[in-house]
Every structure is written in C-alpha cells, then in structure tokens.
N, C-alpha and C positions, 0 to 999 in steps of 0.2 A: 441437509447439511452437505454442501459441495465438498468433495474430496478429490484430489487429483495431483497432477504433476506439471510443472512448467520447466522448459529448457531455458537456460540462461546463456547468453553469448555477448561478446563485445559488440556494441551497436555500430561500430565503425568498420572493423575488419572481420567481424563475425567469428572470431576465435571462441570456441566453446569454453564456458566458464563453469558448467556443472548443471545441476538440477535442483529445483525447489519442490519438495513434497509437502502439500498443504491440506488443511481442512479449515473451514470457516463456517460461521453460522450467525444469523441475526438472533437477538434476544429481545426480551420485553423492553429494554431501554438502550439498545445499541447493537453493536456487531463486533465479533471477535474472529481473529485470524491467527492460526498457529502453523508454523512450518519448520522443517528441517532441510538444510541446504547441504548438498554434497558436491565435491569437486568432480571433474571429468573422470577421474579414476575410481570414484565411488567413496573416497574418504570423506568423513564428516568435516564440513567447512564452517557451519554456523547455524543459527536458528533465529526465528522471529516469533514474538508473541505480542500482538497488538490488539487492544480493545478500545473502541471508540463509543461515545455516547450517541443518543438519538440525533444529535446535531452534527455528528462527524468529528467531534473534538476528541483527541487522544486522552483517555482517562488512565491508561496504563500501556507502557511500551517497555519491552525487554528484548534487546537484540544483541546477538553474539556473533563475532567474526574474528578469526585469527587470534582467539583467546582474549580479545578485547570485548568489553561489555558496556552497553549504554542502557540505563533505565531512565525513563522520562514520563512526563504527563503534562497536561494543560494546567499550569499554575502560573498566574501572572504572565500570560503569554504561553510559552512552553519552557519548562525547566527540565534539566537532565543532569545525571551524574555518569561520567565516563571513567571506567576502571581499566588499568593496564593489565597485561597478561599475568604479571607476578602478583597482582592484587595488593601491591604496596602503596599505590597512590590512586586517589580519586579526585577528579576535576569536575567541579560544578559549572553549569552554564545556564543562562537564561536569555531569551530573545522575545521581543514583542511580535510573535507570530502565532497563527492559529494551529499549526501542525508541523509534522515531520515529513520528510521524504527520503528516498534512498533507492536501492536497486530492486528491492522486493516489490512484487506486484501489489502487496497489501497497501502500500502507500498511495498508489494510484486510485484504488477503491476509496480509501479514506479521504483523499483530496476531492474526489468527485462528490462524496457525501457532504463534505464541508460546503461546497460551492452551490449545489442544487441548481444547475444551470438549465436554461430554457433553450430548446433548439432554435437556432437562428439569431439569438440575442447577441449583442456585442460581447467581446472577450472581457473576462474579469481577471483583474490582477490579484495575485496572492503571494505572500511572503512565507517561505517555509525554511525549516532547518534541515539541510541535507546531511545525512550520515554517510560519508563517502568511504568506499572500499580502498584498501583492504583493512584499515584499522579504525573505521567508524569515526573519522575525524569530522567534527561538526562544522558546517559552513552555511551561512545564510544565503539563500537564493531567491530571486524574484521570477515568477512565471506568469504568463497570461494563458488562461484556459477559455476555450470557446466550444460549445456543443454544436457541431456542424450539422448533424442529422441524427434522427432516431428512426430506425426501420425495424419492421417485424419480419422474421424469416421463419418459414414453416420447418418443423423438424418432426421426427417420429414420436417425440414426447410432448408435442404441442408447440405453439408459436414461441419463438425466441426473439426478444426485443434487444437490439444491439444499438448502443450509443457510440457515435464516432466523434471523438474530441480532437481538437487541434491545440497542441500545447507548445508555447513559445518560451524559450529561455531568454529573458530580457537582457541578460548580460552579454550574450553572444548573438542573439537574433536567430538562433537555430530553431527550426520548426519541425515538429514531428507529430505523428498521428497515433492515437490510442483508441482501441476498440474494447468496449466494456459491455458485458451483459450481466445485469444484476450485481452480484458480488464476485464476479469472475472476470479477469482480464483475458480477452481472446487473443490480442496481439498488441505489442508495443515495442519500441526500440529496445533490443536486447532481451526480449521476452516472447516466448511462444508457448501457448497452451498445448501440451502434448497428449494429456489424458485427463478425462473428467468422468467420474463414476456416476454422478447425479447432476441434474440440471442446476443452473445457478439459482440462488435464492432471489426472491422478488422483494425489494424494499417497499415499505409503506411510507407515506409522508407524515406519519405521526411523530411529532417533535416534542411530545410531552414527557419523554424519559428524563429520569433524574440522575442518570450517569452511574447507576449502581451496577450495571452490566451483569445481570443475572441470566446466565446462559444455561438453561435446564438441559441436562444430559450431555453437556459439552465436556469432552475429556481432552487433556493435554496430550 
C-alpha cells in the first residue's frame, strides 16, 4: 500500500499550493486513493477519496475543497452532486464521459487505468469532467493521451517500471508530460512526488472485477 506525500504548485509560475498526503491500494476489483490536502502554511485545505473499478471507472468519488463538496460516480456517463459550503444547496450534474479529472494525482492514475494505452500507439482522445479549484466547479474537457515510452529503472527495492505519457489539452493545444509508475505519479505539471514509504503497487490486467471495491485492510 503506497503511502507518501506530493508537493503541489502552480504549473505556470510554480507558486507553492501546498501538499497532498496520500495512501492508495489495489483491491480485488479495483483501486482506491485517499488523501488529505494542506495549504503551504499547513492548514487543512481539502481531501480526496476516489475508488475505481477494475476497468478504471469511478465507482465512488468524494472530494472536498474550500468547504465545497462533490460526490460522484459512473452512472449514465458520470453523475455528481455538488454542495455549497453552507450545505443549503446541492446541484446535480451529468455528462456522457467515462471519468473525472482535477488537480489531485489520483485522477491521472485513474485516467491511465481507463485508457490502458500501448507504448508507441496513436494518441487516444478522452472526455472528462474537470473539478476545478478552488470551488470544485465542474467543466467538461477533452484530452488526448499517448504512452510515449515504458522504461525499467533499477532501484534498491527492485526494478521500477516508469510510463511516460504525453497529454494534450484539445481546447488549448497545450502539451505536457506525466510520469507514472504503477499507482504513483512521479511527476506531472503542478505535481512532484516528495516522499514515498513503499514502492508503487503493480496493476494486473484482470478486468473481471464487478466494481464492488473490496479493499481488505484499507483504512481511511
């Protein structure tokens, strides 16, 4: 069960945005990621709890930021409920898309699991619902993902397989690079892995899960 800490910063001017303390684990029928997000001064800023099934589809999402909350899942595309800080109003939404995205590294892992790309294959287009900071406003975005390379790197705990993705925002044409090993993001725009207690989990290609997300021994 990987457990560690990401540093978050503005991808354009590198202003520090805080840290995301996480743990994640694969289960018999999917993968789950839980994190707490802090501001640069150490104050609590939000949290993420994402569970995906064996195909990478979000079976449960709960994300909090600036007292806003979004709960969502893969229902007729993706469906969510966004609640304001006072808890007085709840807005429902639905988009014909396979998943969510946002600033948390969890969404990069989930999208990579959805796509299951082959190194060197043409880029694949995907539509996602982005939950944008600081109030988790939902916005539909189109991206193109390509797995440029897969390389094995020796480490003290054994070989580490690193995938290098090229991700293109189709509305702006902006291109960036994401490095992922198993269920851990090594680097991405606005994200740096600062500490990791145990090696990344290795996913299998078993897609027979029923979406029940039974994660034995997993604690929030």
